[in-house]
N, C-alpha and C positions, 0 to 999 in steps of 0.2 A: 504494500500500500504506500502510495506517495503522500507525504505530508508537506504542507507548506506550498508556497507559490513560486519561490525562487529556485526552481530546479531546471537544470539543463538536460533536455532529453533529445536524443538523436534517434530518428526513425529511419530504418533501412528497409526499403521495400524490396521484395524479392521477385524473382521471375514468376510468370503465371503457372508454370509447371512445377514449381517448388512446393515442398511440404509446408513451408511457412508462408503466410501472407505478408507479414511484416515483423520486424524485430525491433524492440525498443531498448535503448541503452540509456540509463540514467547516470549522468556524470556527477562526480563528487563536487562539492563546493570548492572552488579554488583550483580545480583540476583543469584549468584552461590549456588547451593545446590547439594546434592547427586542425582545421576541419578535415582536411585531406588525411591527416594522420589518424584521426578518430575513425573516419569511415573505413580506412584501410585496416585498422585493428578490428573493427566490427566485422568486416568481411572475413578476416582471418578466423575470428572466433566462430562465425557461422560455418565456415568450411571445415573447421576442426571439430565440429560438434559430433561427427560420426553418423549423422542421419543419412548421408549419401552412401556410406559404407554398408549400411543395412540393406539398401536396395540392391547393391551389387551382390551381396551374399545371398539374398532372396532369389535373385535371378539365376545365380549359379546352381542353387539348390533345385529350382524348378527345372532347369535344363537337365540336371542329373536325373531327376525323377522321370522326365519325359524319355530320356535315353534308356533308362532301365525298363520302363514300361514297354518301349518298342522292342527291346531285346527279348523280354519275357513273352510278349505277344508272338514274336517270330518263332521262338522255341516251342511254344504251345501249339502254334499252327503246324509246325513241322512234325510234332508228335502225333497230332490228330491225323495228318496225312499218312504218316507211316503206319499207324494202327489201322487205318481204313483199308490199306492195301494188304494187310496180313491175313 
């Protein structure tokens, strides 16, 4: 919760396909720095949050499950064909 009126807040809007709509950074009193430095640091924090890494892992897991399912389907089809001709 923010208290008081004299707060410096930086809002970083993200890309439309991002998980976050916007990120808010509340600066300490007396923590004045260059705007570009603050935005650069904010983007670094967002990128290091690990959110994008979860999507990569989820994609790899899905690809592995699809590949295993295809292999299992092929093996079962082969077994059914072999048993039908016996």
